[in-house]
C-alpha positions, 0 to 999 in steps of 0.5 A: 455470468462471468467475464471469461471471453468477450469485451468484459475479459479486459477487467480481469486485473479489477479485483486484484488490488486491495485497498490498504486504507479502507481494509484496515479501517474496517478492521479497526471498526469491526475487530479493534481488539484483532490480535496483532498476527490478524492486522500484520496478515491483512497489511502484508496481503494489501500491499503485496496485493498493490505491488501484484496490481502494480505489475498487472498494470504494467504488463497487461495495461500498457501501451505500445512499448517505446524501447528507446523510452525504455532505455532510458528508463533503464539508465535511471534505474541503474543511476538509482541503484548507483546512489544506493550503494554509494550510501547517498542518504540525501533525498533530493538526488533520488527525487530528481532522478524519479522525476527523470524515470516517471518521465521515460516510464511515462514516454515508453507506454508502461504505465507511469505507476511502475516509476513509483514503485521502482523509486521506493525499492531504490531509496535507501532504508539503511541508518548511519546508527542503529537503534542501541547506538542511538539509544546509548548516545541520546541518554548521555545527551539528555544527561548532558543537557541536564548537567548544564542548566544554568538556572534560566531554563533558556536553551539560547543562554547554555551553549553546552545545551545548544550543543547537546540539542544540536548533537540530539539532532544529528543523532535523530537524523542519523538512525532515521532511514531516508525511505521513512523520512520521505514516507512521513513527508508525503504521509498527510498530503497522501492521505488527506489530499491525493487519496480523497480527490482520486477517490472523488474523481474516479468513484463517480457513476451513474447508477443504473442497470443495463443488461448488456453491461450486466456481466461485467458489474456481477463479474466484477462483484463476484472476483471482490466478494467470492473469488479473491477470498476463496484465492486467499484462502486457499493459498493459506491452505497450501502454505500452512499445509506445506510448511513454508508458512504457519497459521498464528496461534491467535488466529483460526481458520474462521477468522482468517476467512474474515480477514481474507473477506476484507481483502475484497475492499478494492475501491481505489486501486481497483477503480483505477485498473476499471479506468484503464481497461474500460476508459472511454466506454460505458463498460466502465460504470458497470464496472465501477458499480461492481466495484463499489457493490463489491467492496461494500458487500466484502466488508459486510460479508468480513464483519459478519463472519469475525463477529460470528467467530468472536461468539463462537469463541466467547460461547465457549 
């Protein structure tokens, strides 16, 4: 049973993405003492997977291209790059240009999610001062704050303490990259509002078995549970053997297979791609069933392999 031909082949991109939140959450529950190398590996893998998924959406699941709108999007991207080169640190010009970019990208026929990725790449990551400068400056300001205490412990009555306080705020802003400010501002809203609503809205599926669409369900499931871990392991093996990468000393091949299996937890992004691939057809429910079952089995497989690896290590 595979989806190499016919209508089911439209769902080939479903297993590409990794749900970062669910994968890392599963890792925290299964192996809370996992080495830092493993956490970095899984996080980096999930981020690259999602970037790959966005590219898949942009290239293979977009509508006919409207070149005039695409040209408008390109012009906005040039403006965003110009803002970055000019070292503009205020966020509002980037957000205003980002809304315009989203409009042009959406009108162009390319999926609008690409606009968010492009915008993120253009928001500055540089800071006015580095960590050493910040540490030196704030230590001096804290000492000044302590020296200027008037005895009533009220900052309001000490002008010098107020000056030190505002200087500390300025230093904190100087060492914080604009992209970090935006990420911090959006994190709670994204994690506790957007993602749950997205999952709730898109995970609804009628549970049932249709022989007509069974190959789609099994194809998605096999892609998440078998194909994805094997692909990750093959890429890791080639990277290590070619000298491009090095396996961390605290991470063996068997645990790596466990972490690769956790990457099979696709869920939110996979659901999104399934909606694009099969929207308006009965096949979308079959794809969702494959995603839910495959993500669950991938988590179970990852947990089983990691626990077995731990027992083997403890028994040595």
